[in-house]
DRENDRENDO-168656 format. One record per residue (C-alpha): residue in one letter; x, y, z. Coordinates in pm, whole numbers, plus 50000, padded with zeros to 5 digits. Layout:
+---+-------+-------+-------+
: r :  east : north :    up :
+---+-------+-------+-------+
: A :     X :     Y :     Z :
...
+---+-------+-------+-------+
END
This chain:
+---+-------+-------+-------+
: r :  east : north :    up :
+---+-------+-------+-------+
: M : 20021 : 05444 : 27277 :
: S : 20406 : 05364 : 27191 :
: D : 20294 : 05163 : 26893 :
: F : 20188 : 05328 : 26580 :
: L : 20249 : 05430 : 26216 :
: I : 20306 : 05814 : 26070 :
: T : 20172 : 05839 : 25737 :
: N : 20182 : 06062 : 25462 :
: I : 20528 : 06216 : 25540 :
: A : 20643 : 06459 : 25260 :
: Y : 20882 : 06661 : 25449 :
: G : 21082 : 06517 : 25719 :
: L : 21418 : 06600 : 25869 :
: T : 21648 : 06334 : 26038 :
: G : 21845 : 06585 : 26228 :
: D : 22168 : 06448 : 26139 :
: A : 22501 : 06657 : 26064 :
: A : 22453 : 06611 : 25678 :
: G : 22068 : 06754 : 25675 :
: S : 21929 : 06433 : 25584 :
: R : 21559 : 06422 : 25488 :
: F : 21324 : 06165 : 25460 :
: S : 20954 : 06082 : 25351 :
: G : 20706 : 05825 : 25332 :
: A : 20587 : 05664 : 25671 :
: L : 20747 : 05590 : 26017 :
: R : 20692 : 05307 : 26241 :
: V : 20725 : 05309 : 26637 :
: R : 20749 : 04985 : 26795 :
: D : 20745 : 04989 : 27175 :
: G : 20877 : 05366 : 27163 :
: I : 21159 : 05276 : 26928 :
: I : 21137 : 05378 : 26540 :
: A : 21172 : 05039 : 26405 :
: E : 21118 : 05174 : 26029 :
: I : 21113 : 05440 : 25776 :
: G : 21026 : 05438 : 25419 :
: D : 20748 : 05326 : 25207 :
: L : 20547 : 05137 : 25453 :
: V : 20221 : 04965 : 25449 :
: P : 19999 : 04981 : 25758 :
: Q : 19937 : 04668 : 25929 :
: P : 19605 : 04537 : 26036 :
: G : 19466 : 04772 : 26350 :
: E : 19780 : 04958 : 26356 :
: R : 19727 : 05306 : 26492 :
: R : 19802 : 05592 : 26227 :
: V : 19896 : 05967 : 26276 :
: D : 19840 : 06163 : 25963 :
: A : 20140 : 06359 : 25870 :
: S : 19985 : 06529 : 25577 :
: G : 20084 : 06910 : 25514 :
: A : 20310 : 06880 : 25822 :
: V : 20691 : 06854 : 25887 :
: V : 20822 : 06596 : 26072 :
: T : 21161 : 06646 : 26278 :
: P : 21320 : 06481 : 26615 :
: G : 21190 : 06620 : 26913 :
: L : 21393 : 06900 : 26988 :
: V : 21632 : 06922 : 27284 :
: N : 21685 : 07256 : 27516 :
: T : 22004 : 07230 : 27694 :
: H : 22000 : 07554 : 27915 :
: H : 21672 : 07715 : 28051 :
: H : 21608 : 07888 : 28369 :
: L : 21198 : 07765 : 28423 :
: F : 21159 : 08021 : 28749 :
: Q : 21206 : 08333 : 28508 :
: S : 20858 : 08239 : 28334 :
: L : 20721 : 08486 : 28561 :
: L : 20989 : 08763 : 28516 :
: K : 20954 : 08845 : 28162 :
: A : 21017 : 09245 : 28075 :
: V : 21066 : 09329 : 28419 :
: P : 21084 : 09718 : 28361 :
: D : 21419 : 09789 : 28558 :
: G : 21593 : 09544 : 28366 :
: I : 21447 : 09540 : 28015 :
: N : 21729 : 09755 : 27859 :
: E : 22018 : 09668 : 28069 :
: G : 22307 : 09448 : 28011 :
: L : 22401 : 09131 : 28161 :
: D : 22550 : 09243 : 28467 :
: I : 22309 : 09492 : 28580 :
: W : 22013 : 09262 : 28434 :
: L : 22139 : 08994 : 28680 :
: Q : 22081 : 09247 : 28974 :
: K : 21763 : 09417 : 28868 :
: V : 21605 : 09037 : 28801 :
: P : 21715 : 08710 : 28937 :
: Y : 21900 : 08858 : 29235 :
: A : 21616 : 09128 : 29304 :
: Y : 21332 : 08864 : 29282 :
: W : 21466 : 08537 : 29438 :
: P : 21347 : 08597 : 29786 :
: F : 20969 : 08593 : 29634 :
: I : 20999 : 08292 : 29445 :
: D : 20823 : 08081 : 29681 :
: E : 20686 : 07699 : 29576 :
: E : 20368 : 07831 : 29413 :
: A : 20549 : 08074 : 29214 :
: L : 20821 : 07790 : 29079 :
: R : 20555 : 07562 : 29021 :
: V : 20363 : 07799 : 28809 :
: A : 20660 : 07940 : 28649 :
: A : 20760 : 07583 : 28559 :
: R : 20415 : 07523 : 28395 :
: V : 20439 : 07797 : 28163 :
: G : 20795 : 07756 : 28033 :
: L : 20727 : 07372 : 27976 :
: A : 20401 : 07466 : 27790 :
: E : 20601 : 07700 : 27563 :
: L : 20873 : 07481 : 27521 :
: A : 20640 : 07177 : 27441 :
: L : 20417 : 07365 : 27204 :
: S : 20729 : 07446 : 26995 :
: G : 20856 : 07117 : 26969 :
: A : 21084 : 07033 : 27276 :
: T : 21058 : 06685 : 27390 :
: T : 21377 : 06695 : 27612 :
: V : 21457 : 07026 : 27839 :
: C : 21736 : 07077 : 28079 :
: D : 21681 : 07353 : 28335 :
: H : 21942 : 07506 : 28506 :
: H : 21779 : 07604 : 28842 :
: Y : 22017 : 07791 : 29068 :
: L : 21790 : 07933 : 29328 :
: Y : 21862 : 07742 : 29643 :
: A : 21892 : 07912 : 29984 :
: P : 21869 : 07806 : 30335 :
: E : 21547 : 08052 : 30362 :
: Y : 21373 : 07872 : 30121 :
: E : 21114 : 07643 : 30317 :
: Y : 21031 : 07371 : 29988 :
: D : 21257 : 07175 : 29764 :
: P : 21299 : 07329 : 29452 :
: S : 21434 : 07015 : 29295 :
: A : 21133 : 06826 : 29381 :
: A : 20898 : 07071 : 29255 :
: L : 21068 : 07113 : 28908 :
: F : 21088 : 06729 : 28847 :
: E : 20708 : 06676 : 28949 :
: E : 20581 : 06950 : 28719 :
: A : 20840 : 06798 : 28413 :
: A : 20667 : 06443 : 28486 :
: Q : 20307 : 06608 : 28426 :
: F : 20412 : 06697 : 28093 :
: G : 20583 : 06368 : 27988 :
: L : 20897 : 06532 : 27881 :
: R : 21248 : 06394 : 27939 :
: F : 21382 : 06660 : 28215 :
: V : 21750 : 06681 : 28307 :
: L : 21755 : 06932 : 28609 :
: A : 22129 : 07111 : 28630 :
: R : 22114 : 07161 : 28987 :
: G : 22279 : 07508 : 29032 :
: G : 22338 : 07737 : 29309 :
: N : 22621 : 07950 : 29491 :
: T : 22865 : 07925 : 29752 :
: K : 22944 : 08288 : 29745 :
: G : 22766 : 08590 : 29567 :
: R : 22947 : 08848 : 29282 :
: S : 23141 : 09098 : 29470 :
: Y : 23038 : 09395 : 29274 :
: F : 22682 : 09342 : 29351 :
: D : 22645 : 09626 : 29570 :
: D : 22311 : 09776 : 29484 :
: P : 22187 : 09863 : 29842 :
: S : 21839 : 09820 : 29704 :
: L : 21931 : 09432 : 29633 :
: P : 21841 : 09139 : 29891 :
: P : 22154 : 08940 : 30017 :
: A : 22270 : 08717 : 29771 :
: F : 22144 : 08374 : 29764 :
: K : 22431 : 08099 : 29899 :
: E : 22439 : 07791 : 30067 :
: P : 22762 : 07617 : 30256 :
: A : 22956 : 07425 : 30000 :
: Q : 22916 : 07069 : 30174 :
: D : 22525 : 07143 : 30175 :
: F : 22533 : 07203 : 29804 :
: L : 22699 : 06882 : 29749 :
: D : 22521 : 06685 : 29996 :
: D : 22212 : 06791 : 29848 :
: V : 22290 : 06709 : 29481 :
: A : 22404 : 06360 : 29593 :
: R : 22085 : 06341 : 29772 :
: A : 21861 : 06451 : 29463 :
: A : 22086 : 06239 : 29226 :
: G : 22000 : 05944 : 29452 :
: R : 21650 : 06021 : 29391 :
: W : 21619 : 06124 : 29022 :
: H : 21922 : 06051 : 28832 :
: D : 21886 : 05794 : 28576 :
: P : 22198 : 05701 : 28389 :
: S : 21996 : 05471 : 28131 :
: P : 22008 : 05555 : 27776 :
: L : 21649 : 05658 : 27741 :
: A : 21624 : 05786 : 28103 :
: M : 21336 : 06044 : 28158 :
: T : 21517 : 06248 : 28444 :
: R : 21858 : 06313 : 28471 :
: M : 22072 : 06546 : 28672 :
: A : 22399 : 06731 : 28654 :
: M : 22642 : 06945 : 28883 :
: A : 22587 : 07311 : 28799 :
: P : 22686 : 07573 : 29002 :
: T : 22573 : 07921 : 28846 :
: T : 22920 : 07993 : 28761 :
: P : 23226 : 07822 : 28888 :
: I : 23448 : 08158 : 28812 :
: F : 23211 : 08383 : 29021 :
: N : 23026 : 08170 : 29248 :
: L : 23249 : 07918 : 29392 :
: E : 23571 : 07968 : 29608 :
: P : 23872 : 07870 : 29367 :
: D : 23977 : 07597 : 29567 :
: E : 23592 : 07464 : 29556 :
: V : 23595 : 07470 : 29131 :
: P : 23809 : 07107 : 29140 :
: L : 23600 : 06971 : 29433 :
: F : 23294 : 07011 : 29262 :
: A : 23428 : 06859 : 28923 :
: E : 23537 : 06557 : 29128 :
: A : 23206 : 06514 : 29324 :
: A : 23019 : 06528 : 29007 :
: R : 23225 : 06251 : 28846 :
: D : 23200 : 06037 : 29162 :
: L : 22812 : 06070 : 29138 :
: G : 22836 : 05995 : 28759 :
: L : 22676 : 06334 : 28659 :
: R : 22767 : 06598 : 28405 :
: L : 22869 : 06922 : 28474 :
: H : 22730 : 07241 : 28349 :
: S : 22737 : 07596 : 28406 :
: H : 22759 : 07968 : 28248 :
: L : 23065 : 08085 : 28104 :
: S : 23222 : 08355 : 27896 :
: E : 22892 : 08525 : 27864 :
: N : 23039 : 08881 : 27838 :
: Q : 23371 : 09040 : 27896 :
: T : 23330 : 09061 : 28239 :
: Y : 23419 : 08679 : 28261 :
: V : 23733 : 08735 : 28070 :
: R : 23847 : 09051 : 28258 :
: Y : 23795 : 08886 : 28601 :
: T : 23987 : 08542 : 28545 :
: L : 24271 : 08718 : 28381 :
: E : 24309 : 08997 : 28658 :
: N : 24225 : 08710 : 28914 :
: Y : 24430 : 08410 : 28775 :
: G : 24631 : 08545 : 28466 :
: M : 24432 : 08336 : 28242 :
: R : 24127 : 08344 : 28021 :
: P : 23807 : 08150 : 28150 :
: V : 23843 : 07806 : 27920 :
: P : 24222 : 07730 : 28007 :
: W : 24155 : 07825 : 28377 :
: L : 23868 : 07600 : 28412 :
: A : 24072 : 07323 : 28196 :
: A : 24331 : 07318 : 28442 :
: Q : 24070 : 07272 : 28725 :
: G : 23918 : 06971 : 28548 :
: W : 23628 : 07183 : 28402 :
: T : 23670 : 07071 : 28042 :
: G : 23572 : 06745 : 27858 :
: P : 23301 : 06506 : 27689 :
: D : 23105 : 06515 : 28021 :
: I : 23085 : 06904 : 28034 :
: W : 22885 : 07161 : 27863 :
: F : 22842 : 07537 : 27913 :
: A : 22591 : 07798 : 27828 :
: H : 22684 : 08093 : 27628 :
: L : 23049 : 08093 : 27561 :
: V : 23031 : 08430 : 27366 :
: E : 23386 : 08563 : 27419 :
: L : 23595 : 08274 : 27284 :
: D : 23950 : 08328 : 27145 :
: P : 24061 : 08052 : 26878 :
: G : 24261 : 07860 : 27114 :
: E : 23964 : 07803 : 27320 :
: I : 23751 : 07711 : 27038 :
: A : 24013 : 07438 : 26954 :
: H : 24011 : 07323 : 27307 :
: L : 23673 : 07265 : 27333 :
: A : 23639 : 07066 : 27018 :
: E : 23935 : 06867 : 27097 :
: T : 23795 : 06790 : 27454 :
: G : 23450 : 06712 : 27359 :
: T : 23303 : 07025 : 27561 :
: A : 22988 : 07098 : 27447 :
: M : 22808 : 07451 : 27410 :
: A : 22458 : 07564 : 27480 :
: H : 22398 : 07799 : 27228 :
: C : 22175 : 08080 : 27381 :
: T : 22167 : 08327 : 27094 :
: Q : 21856 : 08533 : 27171 :
: A : 21926 : 08614 : 27541 :
: N : 22291 : 08687 : 27430 :
: A : 22135 : 08936 : 27153 :
: R : 21860 : 09071 : 27428 :
: L : 22125 : 09156 : 27682 :
: G : 22379 : 09302 : 27414 :
: S : 22632 : 09047 : 27500 :
: G : 22737 : 08944 : 27164 :
: I : 22733 : 08627 : 26933 :
: A : 22909 : 08300 : 27067 :
: P : 23101 : 08142 : 26774 :
: A : 22894 : 07832 : 26769 :
: D : 22947 : 07850 : 26376 :
: G : 23349 : 07820 : 26440 :
: L : 23289 : 07544 : 26722 :
: H : 23094 : 07355 : 26473 :
: R : 23320 : 07383 : 26195 :
: A : 23586 : 07268 : 26414 :
: G : 23401 : 06939 : 26503 :
: G : 23294 : 07065 : 26823 :
: I : 22936 : 06968 : 26998 :
: V : 22689 : 07247 : 26939 :
: S : 22327 : 07248 : 27098 :
: I : 22050 : 07521 : 27125 :
: G : 21945 : 07677 : 27464 :
: V : 21651 : 07864 : 27480 :
: D : 21775 : 08053 : 27827 :
: G : 21545 : 08197 : 28090 :
: A : 21235 : 08405 : 27994 :
: G : 21364 : 08680 : 28203 :
: A : 21644 : 08775 : 27939 :
: N : 21467 : 08630 : 27636 :
: E : 21070 : 08694 : 27630 :
: A : 21020 : 08449 : 27323 :
: A : 21140 : 08129 : 27522 :
: D : 21057 : 07841 : 27284 :
: M : 21272 : 07634 : 27050 :
: G : 21128 : 07788 : 26702 :
: A : 21228 : 08155 : 26801 :
: A : 21564 : 08010 : 26923 :
: M : 21640 : 07814 : 26593 :
: Y : 21504 : 08144 : 26410 :
: S : 21754 : 08332 : 26583 :
: A : 22051 : 08109 : 26542 :
: F : 21991 : 08099 : 26186 :
: T : 21949 : 08466 : 26123 :
: T : 22189 : 08633 : 26398 :
: H : 22503 : 08465 : 26252 :
: R : 22440 : 08527 : 25870 :
: A : 22348 : 08886 : 25967 :
: A : 22690 : 08900 : 26120 :
: K : 22910 : 08669 : 25924 :
: G : 22740 : 08618 : 25603 :
: V : 22516 : 08393 : 25476 :
: Q : 22778 : 08095 : 25438 :
: A : 22799 : 08093 : 25842 :
: V : 22524 : 07865 : 25899 :
: Q : 22245 : 07660 : 25719 :
: A : 21887 : 07585 : 25838 :
: E : 21967 : 07252 : 25845 :
: T : 22280 : 07290 : 26082 :
: V : 22082 : 07481 : 26300 :
: L : 21813 : 07186 : 26351 :
: H : 22104 : 06943 : 26417 :
: W : 22215 : 07169 : 26681 :
: A : 21880 : 07162 : 26855 :
: S : 21831 : 06846 : 26825 :
: A : 22136 : 06587 : 26754 :
: G : 22345 : 06817 : 26916 :
: G : 22170 : 06867 : 27215 :
: A : 22131 : 06526 : 27292 :
: K : 22496 : 06472 : 27270 :
: A : 22567 : 06781 : 27490 :
: L : 22338 : 06591 : 27744 :
: G : 22486 : 06268 : 27686 :
: Y : 22188 : 06090 : 27521 :
: D : 22306 : 05895 : 27274 :
: Q : 21963 : 05701 : 27159 :
: I : 21761 : 06029 : 27089 :
: G : 21797 : 06316 : 26886 :
: R : 21775 : 06172 : 26524 :
: I : 21515 : 06006 : 26325 :
: A : 21679 : 05665 : 26253 :
: P : 21579 : 05307 : 26331 :
: G : 21685 : 05218 : 26651 :
: M : 21643 : 05559 : 26809 :
: G : 21412 : 05673 : 27086 :
: A : 21075 : 05767 : 26925 :
: D : 21112 : 06126 : 27031 :
: I : 20953 : 06292 : 26758 :
: A : 20792 : 06650 : 26657 :
: I : 20527 : 06693 : 26386 :
: F : 20485 : 07105 : 26300 :
: D : 20167 : 07226 : 26184 :
: I : 20285 : 07468 : 25865 :
: S : 19924 : 07603 : 25768 :
: H : 19976 : 07929 : 25934 :
: P : 19980 : 08218 : 25663 :
: R : 20348 : 08250 : 25757 :
: N : 20432 : 07921 : 25607 :
: M : 20223 : 07994 : 25279 :
: G : 20445 : 08011 : 24968 :
: L : 20727 : 07821 : 25107 :
: Q : 20907 : 07663 : 24815 :
: D : 21115 : 07438 : 25089 :
: P : 20818 : 07365 : 25344 :
: A : 21045 : 07141 : 25536 :
: L : 21275 : 07428 : 25697 :
: A : 20924 : 07603 : 25803 :
: P : 21014 : 07508 : 26190 :
: I : 21354 : 07662 : 26148 :
: I : 21341 : 07992 : 25948 :
: T : 20987 : 08121 : 25985 :
: G : 21026 : 08220 : 26351 :
: A : 20755 : 08041 : 26509 :
: A : 20775 : 07625 : 26529 :
: T : 20401 : 07546 : 26578 :
: C : 20382 : 07172 : 26750 :
: R : 20076 : 06990 : 26615 :
: D : 20184 : 06658 : 26791 :
: S : 20494 : 06538 : 26949 :
: F : 20600 : 06192 : 27138 :
: V : 20875 : 06107 : 27417 :
: G : 20961 : 05737 : 27368 :
: G : 20631 : 05701 : 27168 :
: K : 20404 : 05838 : 27419 :
: P : 20190 : 06173 : 27312 :
: V : 20313 : 06525 : 27484 :
: V : 20109 : 06742 : 27256 :
: Q : 19798 : 06619 : 27061 :
: N : 19658 : 06827 : 26821 :
: G : 19818 : 07136 : 26916 :
: A : 19718 : 07109 : 27285 :
: I : 19875 : 06949 : 27604 :
: A : 19642 : 06695 : 27773 :
: G : 19510 : 06822 : 28119 :
: L : 19665 : 07162 : 28077 :
: D : 19410 : 07431 : 28048 :
: L : 19601 : 07755 : 27882 :
: G : 19336 : 07993 : 28002 :
: D : 19375 : 07869 : 28378 :
: L : 19737 : 07889 : 28328 :
: G : 19736 : 08211 : 28194 :
: R : 19507 : 08366 : 28497 :
: E : 19707 : 08206 : 28783 :
: A : 20046 : 08317 : 28593 :
: A : 19899 : 08681 : 28566 :
: E : 19822 : 08683 : 28951 :
: I : 20154 : 08559 : 29071 :
: T : 20322 : 08788 : 28832 :
: A : 20149 : 09093 : 28973 :
: R : 20225 : 08984 : 29332 :
: L : 20605 : 08945 : 29230 :
: A : 20601 : 09271 : 29140 :
: A : 20442 : 09431 : 29437 :
: Q : 20669 : 09236 : 29647 :
: R : 20969 : 09389 : 29491 :
: R : 20830 : 09731 : 29508 :
: S : 20762 : 09702 : 29889 :
: A : 21118 : 09536 : 29944 :
: I : 21285 : 09838 : 29759 :
: L : 21058 : 10098 : 29999 :
: Q : 21192 : 09879 : 30313 :
: R : 21542 : 09957 : 30221 :
: E : 21522 : 10312 : 30132 :
+---+-------+-------+-------+
END
């Protein structure tokens, strides 16, 4: 299945920074893109017809929280900003995320991502605590393997909670001793981290936030431990003004320079959000190759603001697209994320802020670079055959004079077929072996159970 020819390509986007296009046919051999152009089918060669569709690189989601797929539109948090939302949603529900809930949530999120063209997913999972009687890392890797997606686990967690989360209705903060955290990362990396260029599984060291959730003396130690293991570093940073105020008040510096002094910037690091950056911080990120996971929708939904992704891009920095957790972004798919990035910057800064092709570059090549993959993210000979073919037959796409832009600018990217290393993931709009009706029923049951458990916990604390 990893040898085939995609034919009748009228609308092809390579994903490069220049917004280059291609047409004709694309040949895959042994999971690698072999040729592009005016190609003649070989005898017996399997063909995939791209007539009336758009062909792009498989999309790369660099920041997600799959466990939140069953925490969409939580009433207590739907109209709150980030700091209160964190307390009302992930910090309130974490004790109830058992293995069944995590696996079903992961299935929901991975299905939504795959059906919107994602072929590589990074999940920043930070719910780790001694109270759990299962291994969250194993559950996530096993679920991702069922989909055939490239999967990066950014192994999060806390050694301390946020001191200002003092709501008496909350359970105690999830946390673990620093050495337990580091030992478990090393254990999991030994099992799942593959540094090869086309790895299906990788890991990153990813404390929830180094500013709030590690002790100050632990921050450089975590960076050193990650590098000793050959892992990249990831975390949330500068998502709102709270981060800036906290570091200024406690360390006399803004977040980026303080973390730079702890060894937390460089080409092996990417941060999610980065809404609150000043010009000096943008320049530092660009100069050091520290990448951004741009989570436009979640930042808008929580009222946090708009990250200067366009400014970092112009400075020569690395920008990628992060869908972020569904608990703060109920449309947690790549099509909606690209549309949001395209429109939000233009609304705030004018039509010259960003072009559609640039957003696709962020969602493909930019994402691959942020995660340390050099051989995916672009359509070119020699690259891994991670490819998305988008259906544009829906009425929303009718009348487009430039149909190639449909997956980016219409608000919903509907994947018809996708491939990871030439192997099919989505086939004719469906995922083999996944019954969405059954998944929907499981999700509804567990969502109702989580809500009931939270209500019961509040009553017990009153």
